[in-house]
N, C-alpha and C positions, 0 to 999 in steps of 0.2 A: 504494500500500500504506500509506504513512504516514497519509493521511487516514482510511482505514478503521480503522487502529489507534487513532488519536486519537478517532474517533467511538465506538468500542467502549469506550475508557477513559472517555469522557464519560458514556456510558450507566451504567457501574458507579458513577461518582461521583454521578450523579443518584439511583440506588437507595440508596446510602449516606446521602445527604442526607435522603431521605424517611424512612429508618430512624431517624435521629436526631430528626426531627420527630415521628414517631409515639411513640417511646420516651420522649422528653424526659428523658434520663438526667441524673444528677448528674455533676459534673465528674470525679470519680474512679471512676465506674462503668465496668466493663469491658464492652465490646460486641464482638460478632463482626461485622466489616465484610467485605464482598465484596472480593476482590482487584480492584484497578482497572487490571489489565493489559489489553493490547490483544487478548487471545485471547477471542473471543466465546463460546467454550465453557467458559471457566474458571469454576468455582464454588467455588474454595478460599476459606477464611476467614482473616482476620487479626484477632487480638484486640488492641484498643487501649482505653485509657481515653477517655472523651469529650474531655477536655482535650487529649490527644495528637492526636486527629483534628481538633479545632477548630484547633489550632496549625498543622498542616500545611495545612489547607484555607484558611488565611488568605492563601495565595498560590495563585492559580488555575493556576499552572504546575506545581504539585506534585501527585503522586499517590502512593498507597501500594500496593505490590504484594508478593505472596509472594516470598520470596527466590528469585532466579533467573528471575523473570518479566519483568524489565526488557527493553524493546525498545530496544537500544542504537543503532539507526538513528535513533530519534526522541527519545531521552531519555538522561540520564546519572544515575547513582546519587549522591545527595548525603548519604545517611545510611543506616545499617544498624541494624535493631533485632532483636528476638528472633523470627526467622523471617520477617522482612519487610524491604523496602527502601523508602526514600523516593526517588522519581525526579523530576527536573525536565526539562521539555521543552527541546529544543534551540531556539535563537532562531527558526528558520524555522517551527517547529511551535507556538510560543507563542501566536500569534494565534488559531489554532483552539482551543487549550486555553482561552484567555480567553473566546472567543465561546460556547463550549459549557459554561462554568462555571455551574452552577445558581445560584450566589450572585450572579451578575451580573444576575439577573432579580428579585432581592429585596433588601430593605434589608440592609445589612451587619450581621452577627451580632457580638455581643460575645464575645470569648474569655474563658473562665474566668480569673480572676486568677492562678491557679497555673500557667498555661501558660508554659513557659520560652522559647518563641520561638527554638528552636534551628535551624530549617530555613531561615531567611531569610538 
């Protein structure tokens, strides 16, 4: 089950990454991102600024999920925002999260300078 959850989360991260590529938003622009939870049928949206998303995606173990969508068997909540949670994979699931990270296949992106770096 844990592998399926992690792969579903990876798919949603990939979609969100492509969304930022297509939109090319400014750092403070608010964007509706897909919930990156492990439920393959989830289509709920989370509104974040570009710099908030860039900040959390600086760590491939982190994902953003709608509040209450965390799968506690494979991740734990590290931060709570307005209607969402930032979750970090448990050590055993981190390798799969890193292997499926869309940013591991491309050059490292620069975070906008105003990103606070609160999730590390």
